[in-house]
N, C-alpha and C positions, 0 to 999 in steps of 0.2 A: 439514442444518446450515447456518445462514445466516451463520456467522462462521468464518473460517479464518485461520491464521497461517502465514506462509512466511518462512524465514530467508534473508537475503542480506547483502551487505557494501557499504559506501560507502568511497570512497578519500579520505583526507585526508593528504597527504604520503605517507610510506611506511606509515602506519597504515591498516589496513583495518578500520574500526569496524563492529561488528555492527549490522545493520538488520533490524527485524521488519516485514514487510509484512502489515498487518492489513486484511482485506477483509470488509465487512459488506454483506449484501443485505437490503433491507427493502421492505415495501409502500409505495406512494406514487407520486408523479409520477416517471416514468422519468428517471434522471439518472446521470451518472458523475462523481463528485467525487474529486479527488486532493489530499490534504493532507499536510503534513509537510516544509515548507521544500524543495520540489522545484524544481529549475531548469527552464528552458524545455524542454530535451530530455526531461526526465522527464514533464512535463505532456503533451507530445505523445504519450506512451505510450498515452493513452486511445484514440486513433484507430488506432495500430498494433496494440494488443491486440485491439480489437473486430474489425478486419479479419482478423487472423491466426486468431482463434478461429473465425470464420465460414467462412473459406476452407479451414480444416482439416477442415471437416465437423462441427464441434462446435457446441453450442448456446450462444449468447450471451444472457444474461438481459435482453433488451431491455425487459421490462415491470417491472423492479425498479429501486429506488433503490440505486445502487452507491456505497459510500464506501470509498476506499482510503486508509489512513494509513501513512506511512513513519515508523516510530518508531526512535529518539527524534526529536521534532519539531524540535529546535534544531540538528540536525546537517545541514549542507548536503549535498544529493545532486545529482549531475549525470550526464549521458550516458544512453544507452538501456539500461544494464545491468539496470534493474529491470523491463524488459518481461516477461521470462520468469517471475519470481516473481509479478508482478501477474496474469498470465494464469493461472498455476496456482492462485493464491488465489481468483480468480473461479470457476474450474472446481471447486475444492474446496468453496467456499461454496454453489455450486448443486448439489452432490451428484454431479457427473460423475466426479470422482476421489475417492479415499479420503483425507480430510484427515489422519487419524492416521498414515498411512504416509509423509507428508512430513517427519515428525520425524526428526532425525538427518541431514538433508540441508541444504545451502546452495546457492542457485541464483543465477546471473547470466547474462544473455544478452540481446542485442537481437533483436527479432523483425522480420522483413520482413512485408509485407502478406499474403504467401502462407503465412506460418508458418515459413519457413526461419529458422534461428538464425544470427546474424552475430556475429563476434568482438567482444570488449570489451577495453578497455585495463585493465591492471593485474591480469590473471589470476594472474600469478606472485606479485605482491604479496599477493593474497588468500591464496593457498596458503601463502606464507611467514609471513603473520600467524597462520594456524592452527597452523603448525608451531612457531613461537616461543611461542605461548600454550599449546601442548600440548593443543589441542582436537581430539578425534577425531570427525570428521564427514565425510560424503561430499560432495564438491564437484561440482556438475553445471554444466557449461559448454558453450558451442559447441565443436565438434570442434577448430577451429584454436586456440582459447584453451586448451583442455584439454591440448594438446601442451606448451605452455610451463609450465602449472601442474604437470604431472607431473614436472618436473625437481626439484621439492622432495622431499627424501628422506622416505619414509613417507607421502606424500600419497595419499589415496584419491580419484581423480579420474575422473569419467565424462564422456564427450563425446557430444553429440547433434547431429544435423544439422537436425532439424525439431521443431516443437512436439509433433507426434504421437508422435515417438520417446520423448519424456519422459512424455507422458500414458499411454502403454501400460504404463509401469512402476508406475503408481499407481492403476490401475483397481480398483474394488471387486471382491471375489471373485465376486459374483453377476453381474457384467457379462460379456458375451461380448467376447473380445479384438477389438481393432480390426484390420482387414485390413492385411496387410503385403505389400510387393512381394517377389518371389523374390530371395533373396540380399541382402535389406536388412540392412545393418549400421549403421544410423543411431544405435544406442545401443551403447556399448562402454566397458569399463574401460580407461583409457588409462595405459599404463606408459611410463616414460622410455625412449625409443628408444636403443639402443646408439650411442655417438658414433663417427663415422668419424674419419679423420685430421684433426687440427686444421688450420684454415686457417693458412698460414704468412705471416708478415709479410715485406715486401720485405727483401732481404739488404743488409747494410751493405757487402758486397764490391763492390756496384755503384758506390760512391762512390770516385772516384780521388783520391789524395792525402789531404789534411786529417788527417794523423796526430794533430795536436794536438786537433782538434775531436773525433775519435773517442775520444781519451783522456778528454776531458771528458765525453762521453756515457757512457763506461764508469764513471767516478766517479759521475755522476748516477744511473745505474742501480744501482750498488752501495749507495749511501747514501740513496736516495730524495730526492735534491736537485733543486731547480728550476734551470733553465738559461736564460740569455739569450745568443743568438748575434748578433753584430754584424758585418756585412760588406757588400760591394757587391752590386748585383743580379747574379743568376746565379752566385753563388759556390758554391752547393750547400747553403744553409741549410735549405731546404724538404726536399730529399732526405734530409739527415741527420735532421731532425725526424720525417719520416714513417717512418723505420726504427727510431726509438728504442724503440717499444713491444716490438719483437722482442728487445731486450736485457733486458727485465724477466723475473723468474722466473715459472714457470707459476702460474696462479691456484689457490688452494685452493677447495674446494667452497663454503665460506662466503663467500669473496670473490666467486665467480662468481654466487652467489645474490643477494647485495646489489647487484652491478652490473646483473644481469639484471632485478631487480625495479624498479630506477630506470628502465631502458630500457623496461620494460613499461608503467610509468606514463606515459612520454612517447610511447608507441605506436611505439617504434623497435626492439623486441626481435625478433630472428630466431634461430630454433633453431640454425641453422648457425653462429652466432657464439658459441654457448655455450662457456664456458671460454676465451674469447679476450679479451685486454685491449683495452678500447676506446680509440680515439683520436678526440677531439672537436676539430674544426677550424672554429670559427665564423668567418664573414666579419668584416672589421673594421668593418662598418656595424652589427654586433649591438648592441642596446641593453643597458642595465644589467639590465633585467628578463629579456631573453633569456639573459643570462649567468648570473644567479643564480637565476632562476625567479620565478614570480609568477602572477598571475591570480586568479580566484575561481571555484572553489576553487584553491589554489596548485598549480602543476605544476613539475616540476624544470627547471632551466636547464642550460646547456651545462656548467657546472662539475660539476653532479651527474651528468650523463650521462657524464662522464669519470671517475666514481668508480672507484678501483682501476685507473685507466688513465692516459692522457696527455691533457692539454689543450694543444693547439698553437695559439699566437696568432701568425700571420704578420702582417707590417706592424704591429708592436707599437705604434708611436707614433700610427698612424692610427685606433686605437680611440678612442671617445669617452672623455673624462676620467672620467665617472661609471662607465663600464663597467670601466675599469681599477682605479679606486679600490675598487670593490666586491669585488675579488679579495683585498684585504688580509686581512680576517678569515679567510676560508676557507683561505688559505695557512698560517695559524697553527694553526687549530683543526680543520680537516678536516670541518667541518659548516657549513651555512648555515640560519639560522632566518628564515622569512618570516612577519612579523607583520601581521595585518590587525585591524580593529576587533573582530571577533567571534571570530576563530580564529588560531591559530599553527600553522605546519607546519614541521617540521625535516627537511631532506634531508641525506644524507651527501655530502661533497665532498672526499674524500681522494684528490687527484690529484697528478700530477707535471706542473708547468707547463714547457713548452718555448716560449720566445718568440724571434722573429727580427725583426731590424730593420736598416735601412740606417744608416750612421753620420751621414748628412746628407741634406738634401732631394734632392739630385741622386744620391746614393748612392755617389759615388766618392771620398770623403775618404780619403786614405791609400792609394788604389789605385795600382798600378804600371801598369795597363792604360789608364787614362784620367784626365785631369786633372779635379780638382774645381773647380766654378765657384761654390761657395757662399761667402758671406762668413762671418767668425767669428760675427757676430750671428745669421745664419740657422741656423748649426750649433747655436749655443747654444739658440735657441728650439725647434728641432726636437727636440734631446735633452731639453730641459726639459719636453716634453709628458709624459714619464714622471716621476712625482714621486719625490723622494728616499725617502720611506717605503716605496714599492712596490719600488724598486730594492734597498733594504735587505733586503727579504724574499726576494730571488732569490739563491740561494746561489752560483751560478757564472756569471761573465760572461766570455765568450771572443770573440776576433776570429776570423772565418772569411774568410781572404783569398781573392782570386780565384785560380783554378787556370789555369796557362798552357796554351796549346794543345798544346805538346809533352808536358806531363805528362798532359793529358787523353787524348791519342791514343796515346801510347807506353807509359804506365805500366801495369804488370800490375794485375790485380784486387787489391783490398785484402783485409784480413783479414775472414773471414766472421763473420756475426752469431753463429753457434753458439759459436765459440771465445771471443768477447768475453763473451757471456752466461754461459758457464761460469765465467769468472774473476770477473765481477761477482757471480754467485750465491754463489760460495765466500766472497767478502768479506762479503756480506750475511748469510750464515749465521754467520760469526764474530761479527758485531755482535749478531745475535739471540740467540746463545748467551751472550754476555757481558751484555747489558742488556735482552733481551726486546723490543726495537724497533729500527728502523733508526736510523742516526746522525742523520738529519734530525729525528727525533722527540724527541731529547734536550732536556730543559728544566731550567733552574735548576741545582740541585745535581747533577743527573745529568751535566751537562757537566763539572763539576769532578771528578766521580768517574771517569767513563769516558773523558774526552778530556783528561786531565791531560798537561802537557807536560814533557819533559825540561828540565833547567836551561838548556841552550844554546838550545833551542827556545823556551822562555819569554822569554828575553832578545830573541830575534829577533822574536817576536810583538809585544813591547812597542814595539820600534823601528818595525816596519811599521805598527802601528796609529796611532802618533803621527805619522809622516810622511804617511800617507795620510788622516788625519783621520777615522778610522772611528768610527761610533757603537758603543754597547755591543752592539746587535743585529748589526751587521756583524762585530764581533770574534767573537761567538759563532758566527755562520754560518761564518766562516773556520775556527774551531776544529773544527766538525763536519765540514767538508770535509777538513781535515787528518787527522782521525780515520779517515775513509773511505779516504784515500790510504794510511794506515798499515795498514789492514785488507787492502787490495789487495796490499800488500807483505808481508803476513803478520807484521808487527811488533807486538809487545805494547805498546810505548810510542810516543808521537808524537815523532818526532825533527825536527831542523832541516830536513832535506831535504823532509819531508812538509809542514811549515809553509811553506817557501819555495815549493813548488808551489801550495799552497792560496792564498797571497798573489797569485800571478799570475792566479788565476781571479776576481779582483775588480777588475780594472783596465781592462777593454775600453773602456768609454765614456770614461774619463779619458784613455786613450791615444789614442782616436779624436778627442777634442776638442782 
């Protein structure tokens, strides 16, 4: 048979669109033509596939005109993931393997010149796309990629180490089997390995003092709120932020799959991090594209790699203005849409942002340890690098003062992460039982319904909002934080004490200025 069809998948955002690899052999001048909007890496497959087939001891049809079409033609294709399906298509079209037996399988894998299979990006995203679509098919991948794809419930995944391992499974019945090495296990059904003890986050007990900051972290974890910490250098802001992910509840399987699929697209997934909330910490030189994602085809940025986890932005004002302003929409919607002339890709970006900054350029404004040498104009310009609309979208603003040497050396260890996580988890469960989402996710009429204030608390909120000059968004953010504080206290209604505490969490920069 001179025509064969092999199924694979291309990645576009989190979507893994089906691609049919069509291979046709014809008489004529020998050639190898690859069509179907293939990127440079895909076009280079011609040389990899030719060498892999020949070095595996199989016959490459050098005397034929070979045409490979990756359909649909208008879908961008990148990376070396199509090497394996192209090689199998050529072998099936030349009669070396049985084309009919390829049905019901999907293939992806990069080939080395010797025929070894190398891992590909997005294996878990492929398996997740099949799972969501309800498509029952066998997924054949390089052994390392098969490990991550097998994490998807119900996935039928096979791993192979060499092109010959795959070819042996599809030989015509009349063919004699290819020789194998003793004990060769190059082809195997891959099942999700039982997970060992989860990697533990650093313990909050390591941080001496900072009772107020730890309380703010507990509120942020309970309600899903974003947090800005302002304090002098070395006061412990980074230590607190790096331990925040440990306060969040355990991931559900669906959350873990979504988070891992994004990490797989970015080539950052590791099986040992399965079911562990990610913390993404981009350097302050990161561009807007690095933050939100981009490229052609689009790849996820730092905010998507922090999906269902934490995005920690240290030295907050030092980020480029465009990088910070790009965070506005994802903080509200939980998604980021990257639009290009021909394609759009949507990535999830439901993260909790923890930001840290100094109160002024020298860092010591308001510090009791060292005098500040900045002028009021310098302080104003420095804090002004963060726009009002972005500050509005950060629920909690707190000061993190420097810890004295006596407290650092003599104070006992603080409260452990486990105890704080349990309290935050109970408060989060109350919110989920009441409204089906965290308090941070309340919108419009939901705020009036679930975060309504007692009469005295309402009067207090009116006064605070007027004196502090809050926008409507700031007022709603404070209401949501007050609702979380009430949940931590086990209170059904939001009282004055809860509102008073919430008001204190939106004054750090104003107090510092």
